[in-house]
N, C-alpha and C positions, 0 to 999 in steps of 0.2 A: 128656230131663231126668229126673233121679232124684228120687223122693219127691214129696210134696205140698208146695206152697208154703203157708206159714202166713200168717195175716192180718198178723202183725207184719212179715213180709218185704214183703208187698204194700203195706200202708198206710205202712210205714216206709221204703220204698225212696226213693232219691234221685229216682226217677221217679214217686213217688206223685202221684196227682191231688190237688192242693191245693184248698183251699176256694174255691169260686167266689164271685164277686161279681156276680150278675146285675144289670143296670141297664137296664130296658126300660120303654117307655111303651106303653100300649094305646090303641087308637083310642077316641075319645070322641064322643058325639053333638055336633052343632053347638050352639053357645051358650056361655055363660060357664062355665068349668071350675070344678070343685069341689076335687078332690083336689090336694094339693101334694106335692112330694118334694124331697129335697136329697141330692146325691151323697155317698157315703161318702168321707171324706178319704183321699187316696192314701197317706198315711204310716202309717195304722193298718191298714186292710184292703186288700189288693191287688186290682186289677181281675180280673174273671173272664177266662178264656182264650177265652171265646166272644165273637164279634162278632155282635150280633143286628141284622138288617136289618129294620126295620119299614117297610113300604111305605106312604108317605103319599100319599093321593089328591090329584091336582092339582085346583086350583079350576076349576070349570066356569063357564059363563055368560059375562057380559060382562067386558071388561077394565076395570080401575080406572085405567088409564093411557092417555092419548091424546096425540097430538102437539099441541103448543101451536098455536093458530091463527095467531098472529103471533110466530114465534120471534125473539128479540132477537139482535143481532149478537154475535159472539165466543162462540158456544155451543161447548161441549166435544163431542168425538165419543166419547171413551172415558171410563170411570170406574174408578178404583182406590180401594178402601176398605181402609185399614190400621187394624187394631184391636190395641191393646196391653193385655193383661189386667192389672188391678190397678194401674194407673198413676195416681198422684196428680198433680194439676196443679202443686202446689207443689214437686214434685221435677223440674221441667222448666225449662230455662234461659229459654225464652221467657216463662215466668211468674215470672221473677226469682230462680230458684234458682242460687246461685253455684257449686255443685258438680255441676251438671247433667252427666249422661252420656247424656241423651236427644238425641243429635246429629241423628237423623233427624227427630224432631218439631221440633227447633229449625230445621232446614234448611227444612222445609215452611212453618213459620210465618214465617220471615224472607223467603221469596219470595212469600208469599201473605197470608193473613189468619188471625188467631187470635181465638178467642172467650174472653173473659176469665172469663165466668161461665157455663160449660156444665155441665149436670147430667144424670146418669143417671136413668132412670125406676125403676131398682131396683138395689140394691148387690149384684147376683148375675149371674153370667156369662151364662147362657142367656136369662133375661128381658131383660137389658140389650141383648144382641145382637139379640134379636127386635125390640125397639123400634127399634134402628138400621136394621134391614132392612125394617120394615113401616111405620114412621112412627106406630105406635100404642102407647099405654100398655099395660102388661100386661093389664088387664081386656079390652082390645080384641083382643089377639093370642092370649091364652089361656095363655101360659107364665108362670106366677106364681112358679116356682122352678126350679132346676136339675132336669133330668130330666123336666120336664113339657112335652110336645110343643106346638109352635106349631100353632094351628088350621089345618087344611088348606084352609080356604076363605078365608084371609086373603092378599091379594096381597102380594108382596115386591118389592124392587128387582129381584131376579133374575128372578122370573116375568114382571114387566112388561117388562124390557129383552129378555129372551128372546123374548117375543111380538113385539118390534119388530126381530128379526133379529140381536141382539147375540150374540156368542159369550161364554159365561159360565163362570167357574171360581172355585172357592174352595179355599183351602188353610188348614186350621186345625190348631192345635197341642195341643188338649186334649179329653178325652172329653166334658165338658159340652156341646160343640158337635157331637157325633157325628151322623151323618146321620139316625139314627133319631128324632131329636127335632124334625125338621120344617124345618130351615133349608136343607136340600139342594134343595128344590123350585126349579126354574128354572135350576139350574146344569148345564151340560154335563158338567163335571168337579167332583167334590166330594172333595177330598183330605183324608181324615180318618184314614188308616191309621196306626196307632200301632205303634211297634217292639216287639220282644220281647227279653227278656233271653236269655242263652245257654241258660237252662233252659226257655225257651219261655214264660215268664210275660209277659203282655201289660202294657205300660206304660199309664199314664193321661195321659201328655203326651209331646211330642217337642220337640227343641230347635229354636230359631228357624232355625238353619242348614239343617235339613232342610226346613222349611216354605218358606224362601226359595229353596232349590235347586229345589224342585218348581215354585214360581211362575215362576221365570226360565225353566225348561225349557218350561213351557206358553207363556209369551210368545214364546219363540223358535219354537215350533211354529206360531204364528199366521201367520208370514211367514218362510219358509225363507231369503228373501233379505234379511232384516232387517239383516244385517251390511253390505249394500251400500246406500249412501245412495239412497233411492228414495221420495221423499215421496209420489208418486202412489200407490204400493202401500199406504203407511200410511194415506192418506186415502180409500182405496177403501171405500165403505160396507160392503162385505162384511167388512171387517176391524175394524169397531167392536166393542169388547169391554168387559166388566165383570169386574174381578178383585177378589176379596176375600182379604186375607191377614191371618191372626190369629197373634200370638205370645204366649207364655205366661210367659216367664221371670220377670217381677217377682212372680208369684204365690208364696205360701209353699209349701214352705220356701224361704228365701232363700239360695241357694248351699249351702254346707256348714256346717250349724249347729254341727258339731263343732270348727270352727276358732276359735271363741270371739271372733271379731271382733264389734263392735257390730252389732246387727240392721240399723240404717239404712245402715250402710256396705255390708253384704251386699245389702240391697235396691237401693241405687244401682248396685252392680256388676251385678246382674241386669238392671236397666234398660239399662245400657251394653251388655251382651251382646246383648240384643234389638235395640238401635238400630244396632249395628255391622252386623248382618245386614240390617236394613232399609235401611241406606245402600247395600248391594250391590243391593238391589231398585231403589232410586232411580236408580242408575247404569244398570241394565238398561232402565229406562223412559225414559232421556234421548232416544233417537231418536223417541219418541212424545210427548214432553212438550208440544209445541205444541198438540196436540189432546186432551190428557188432563187431566181433573179428578182431583186426588189429595186424598183426605180422610183424615186421621189422627185417631184418637180413643182415649181410654181407655174401657174398659167400666164401670169403677167405681173408686173409690179404695181406700185401705187405712188402717186405724186402728192406731196404735202406742201406745195408752193414752189417747188423747183421749176424754173422757166415760166413762172406764173401759172402753172397748171395745178389743179386739184383733182383727185381721183384718177381716172384713166379713160382711155378709148379715143381721145382726140389727137394727142401729140405722140410722136414716136421717138422721144428722147429715151435714154437708157434708164431713167427713173421708172418707166413703165415697161420697157422691153427686157431689161436684164432680170433674170430669175435664178433661183437656186436649182441645181440639178445634181443629184448624187445617185450612185448605184452600188449595190453590194450583192454578192452571190458567187456561184462557182466561177473560178478563174479570176476573181477580183480580190486582192488583198491590200491592206493599207500599209504593210511593212515594206516601205520603199527602200529600206536599207539592205534587204537581202539581195543577193545576186540574181539578176534577171527577174526581179519581182515586178509585178504590175505597178504602175505609177499611182500614187495616192492622190495627186492633184494634177489636173489637166489644165494647162494655161491657154492652149489654143482656143480661139473663139469657136463656138459651136451653136447650132440652132436646135430648137425643139423638133424640127423636122428630122433630125438625126436619131431621135429616140426609137422610132419604129424600126428602121433598118438595123440599128444596133441591137435592139432587143431580139429581133428575129434571128440575127446572126448568132447571138449567144445561146439561142435555143437550137441552133443547128439548121436554120432555114435561111433563105434569101428572099428579101422583099424587093420586087422590081417596080419600075415606073414610079420612082420617088424622087423628090428634090433633095432629101437628106442623104447622108452617107453613113456607112458602118464605121463607128468610132472604135471598135474593138482593137484594131492595131495600136491605137494610142495606149491602151491599157498594158501592153507589153513592151512599151518603150519605142514603138514605131512613130511614124510621122504621117501627116496628112498631105495630100497634094494641095497646091495653092488653089483657092476657090473664093467665091463671093458668098455673102449671106444676105438674104432679102427679108424685109418686113414691110408692113403697110398698115395704114388706117384709112378706110373710106368713110368712117363715121363723120368727118367734117363735111363731106359732100352731101351725104344723105340726111344727116340730122339738122344741118344748118344751111345747106346750099353753098358751103365754102369749098375750096379746092381740097382734093384728097392729098394724103402724104404717103410717099413711098421712100424707102431707105435701102441703100446698098452699102455693105461693108466690103472693102477690098484692101487687103494689106492693112496699113495703118489708117486708111481713110474711111470715113463714114459720111456718106452724102444723104441729105434729106431733100428729095426732089419735091419742089413746091414752086409757086410763082416767084418767091424770093428764096432761092436755094440756100441751104446751109451745108457747110463742109467742115468737118472736124478731124483733127489728128488724134486718134484714139490713144496713141502711145504716150502723148504728153498732156492730153486734155480730156481726162475721164469725165469731168463735169460738163463737157460740151459747152464751154463758156466763150470760146473764141471762134467766131465764124471766119473761115479762111476762103470762102467762096470767091471773094473779090480778088484775092491774090493767086488763086489756083484755077483759073478759068478753064484750062485744058483738062484738068482732072474732073472738074464739074461736068463739062460736056461729055467726057468719056463715061462717067458713071451715070449721067442722065440717060444716055443711050442704053446702058445696061439695065437701068430701071424699067425703061420702056419694053425691053425684051421679056421681063418678068410679067409686067402688066401695064397696059395703057391706063391713062388716068380716067377712062370712062368705063362703063359696063356695057356688055353686048346688048343691043336693043332686042334681040330675039329671045332672050332668056326670061323676060318677065312681061307678060301681057299687061295692058293698062289696069285691069281689075286687080291683078296681083300686086303691081307696083303701088296702087292706091292703098291696098290692105297693108303692105309692108310699111308704107309711109305713115299710115294711121297708127301703127303699133310702135312707132319709135318717137324719140324726141326730135322731130324735124321742125324746120322753120315754118312749116305749113304753107310753103310758097311753091306753086307749080313750077317756078323757074328751076328749082333744085332737080326736078326730074328731067328737065331739058338739059341741065348740065351733066347729068348722069349719061345721057344718050350722046352727047356731043363732046368729044375729047378736047377740042379747042376751047369750047365754052367752059369745060370743067376747070382747065388751068387758068382761065381768065377770071374765075371766081375769086373772092377775097382770100388772101393767105390767112390760114388760121392764126398765125403769129400776130396778125393785126387785129384779131378779135379775142385776145386773151382775157380781157376784162369780162366780156359777155360770157365766154366759156367758163370762167371761174364762177360767175354768179349762177349759171345754170348747174354747174357741178355741185354747188352748195345745195341747190334744190333737189337734185337727183340723188345726192349722197344719203339723205335721210338724217343729216345732222341738224337740219332746221325743222322746227315744228311750230304750230300755233301762229301767233302774230308775226314771228320772225319769218316764217315760211310765206305767209301772205304778203308781207312787205317786200320780200325778195321777188316774188312773182309779179307784184305790181310794178316793180322797177323794170323787170324784163319786158312786160307788155307795153310799158310806157316808151321804152327805147326801141322796141321792135313790135309795133302794133299788128303786124301780119303774122306773128308767131302763133299759129293755131294751137300747138300743144301747150304753150304757156298759158293761153287763155283757158284751155280745157282744164289744166291743173288748178288754176285759180278758181274756176267755176266749182270744181269739186271741193276745194278747200272751203269755199263759202257754203256750199251745200252741207258739208260736214258740220258746220257751225249753225245750220238751220236757217241760213240767210238766203232763201230762194230769190228774194227780190233783187239781190245783187249778183246771184249766181246766173240767173237767166240771161242777162246781157253778155256774160262771158261765154256761155254756151253758143249764143248766136254769133259772137265774134269768132269763135273757133270754127264754126261752119263757114263764115265769110272768108276765113283765112285758107280755105281749101282743104280742111281736114275731114276726110270721109271716114269717120269713126262711129261705130255702133254705140260706143260708150257715150259719145256726145249726145246722141238722141235719147238714150236711156236716161241720162241725167236730166235732160230737158223735160222728158215725159214725167219724171218724178216731180219736178217743180210744178208743171202744169196740172198734174193730178192732185197735188196738195191744195191747189186753189180751185179745184172742181172744174177745170177747163178740160173736160173729157174729150171734146173734139180735137183740141190742140194736142193732147196727149196721144190720141190715136194717130194723128198725122206724124208725130215724132216717132212713135213705135213702128209705123209703117216704113220710115226711113231706116230705122235700126234693123228691121227684118230684111229689108232690101239688101243691106250691106252684110248682114250676118244671119242668113236664114236658118241656120242650124244651131245658133247660139242658145243654150238652155235658158240663160237669164232673160234673153229677149222673149222667148216663148212664154216664160213664166210671167213676165210683165204684161204681155198681151192677155194672158189668162186673167190676171188681176183686173185689167181694164174691162174685159168682157163681164166679169162678175159685177164690177161697179156699174155697168150699163144694164144689169139685170138679166144678162144672157148666161145663165148658169151652165147650160149644156156646152156652149162654146168655151166657157171658162174651164170646165172639166176637161174638154178635149185638149186645149192648149197646155194646161198645167200637167196633164198626163204625158203629153209629148215632151215637155221639158224634163220630167223625171225619168223618162226613158233614156234621155241623153246624159243625165247626171242624177243618179238615184240619191245622192247625198245633198241635193239642193234643198235644205231644210225649209227655207222660206216657201218654196213652191209646194212642198208637201203640206205645210200648215194651211196655205190658201186653198189647196185642193180639198182638205177636210172642211174648210168653211164653205166652199162651193157645194160640196155634197150635202152639207147640212141645210143650206138655203134651198136646194133642190128637193128637200124632203127625203133624201137617201141617208137616213140615220145610220144604218148598218155600215154603209161605205164610209161615212164620216168617222164613225167610231174606229173602223179598221185603219183608216189613214192616220188618225190621231195616235192610235196605239203603235203603229209602225214608226211614227215620228219619235215617240217617247223611247222606243227601243234603240233608236239611232242617236239620240241626244245624250251627251255625257251627263252623269248624275249631277254634276255641279252647274249645268247650264241654267242660266236665269230664266230662259224661255219655258222651262218645263211647267212652271205654275200656270202660264197662259194656256198651254196645251191641255193640261189637266182640267182647267175650267171648261174648255171646249168639250172635252170628253164627257164630263159630268152632264153638260147641257144636252148632249145628244143621246144619252143612255136612257 
């Protein structure tokens, strides 16, 4: 290779190592967690190319689940849990929606039982799924926001059934449920591998078709003779299984926002896409249907302007808490006209925390130490004892430095505990339009004390050391204001923060940004408005910086990176982006300082190591470049940009055979349609 490569060529190459988006959780001491975090929206900053595996210790000691002493007849042998992200109950035919495309949910409800008033424990993907699988509210399982791992000492449906000899598998569609966040415990197989684009960039979700294909393949592997009618093989105790399947399509952005169709039309179409794939799964389950309990649920709803909210995660109105929930299987029939038949529709309010103890009971087990209850008595015409239902969102506190929201349902009342509390009579005000808090002060005080019993408005200071709290804050859409961490640690301060209701406009604009519905100039304009109104919002500055960087405008991106740093945002992404701009203008000393900060924050991040290698090559230190790039590839073998630059470094060092081997390896990994293949092939010809 002739001449020295410039920083512009390296940092500006089509194979440049783009900015990483690390998303990791660190182990915490046992007990109630403190720090929270929220994942970066996929439409603004792309996921890192690294997949981090955080080993979560399995719970020791006694099992929280034991075989019921007197199992009732018609117990199920197998369990299938289907979760559909961001699915509103009122967009499902079984709940009265005339334009329903939720065919799989409707099919299960028609053959089984549906719960008319089912509620998530949090309007956020990971905490809600953790509640589904543990039977505990978020304070009990530890995941208070996306990216915050489930406590390793909390039993789950998977850990309990695995202990009883079940074969277990999960196939999930989106990064918030990645194995590193703790839900993989107890599963023999945890399918969370996300695809890469032709340029090697890691996606943050995968289509339902891919998830269902994997699930069906796993089912077929359980019994190679499953195509042959053989009920004895299916009923063999060794073949008992638990399968969890998660699909993501209804989540924003809804289809192609550029096609200008109404947003609800695109939302419904996404529901239809997911449900068509789930119907394939139901067909594959038919040979096992006599022995299988199938549960389908939404994890949370979605807001389209109700109460001034868009998307989900901030507010706790029923637009985002109410979800569809249906079950079918042994002991469940929809023929409510028959004498002593199980009920086809359950009107009593239930929580997703009830799913785990109910499913375990219907398999003949008891799950202990849970917040939910066994709902199976309702299926045979029984009743439930009087109780409360809890839900929460701490996203306002962590992401914006606002007060958290907690809600308690008791009888007809629903209280939202906030600096300005809200009280609704659910029997007559399903839309939650009339706040009765001023007229029912005794009820408010009573339910506020109940909310405090479930969770204080702060997070325990012992659960997240400062470095972990910083990392969690860096990985979410926070205000970038150190005062938010003070509010987390101080309960009085937390409730003295702004009420989210008084920040609806800001929340709505940020929801537009995070939803992926805005692109190009509209996205930049929205971000400019946010940083103008909230100049200390470090994440907004960071998003704006990357939007400008994507347009090739480093001159305007650099000040935004610096503003993000000044806003208190300790993000490796910030310094990787800054290093990219500095490298493009040949300020290698500045790029080295920026990469040093990135490495300090994320020393094991493959993209950070790869960028360091690129810098060393630009400085003429090929040996150091090879060392750093090799280290990056050890952590992420599919980081194609690092492999290309490794081949370049080998070539510059005169190691033609190694350069040729690295280039050939890269060609073998790149898809046949990848546009980068031509550049790799040119390099290969040059070193041969």
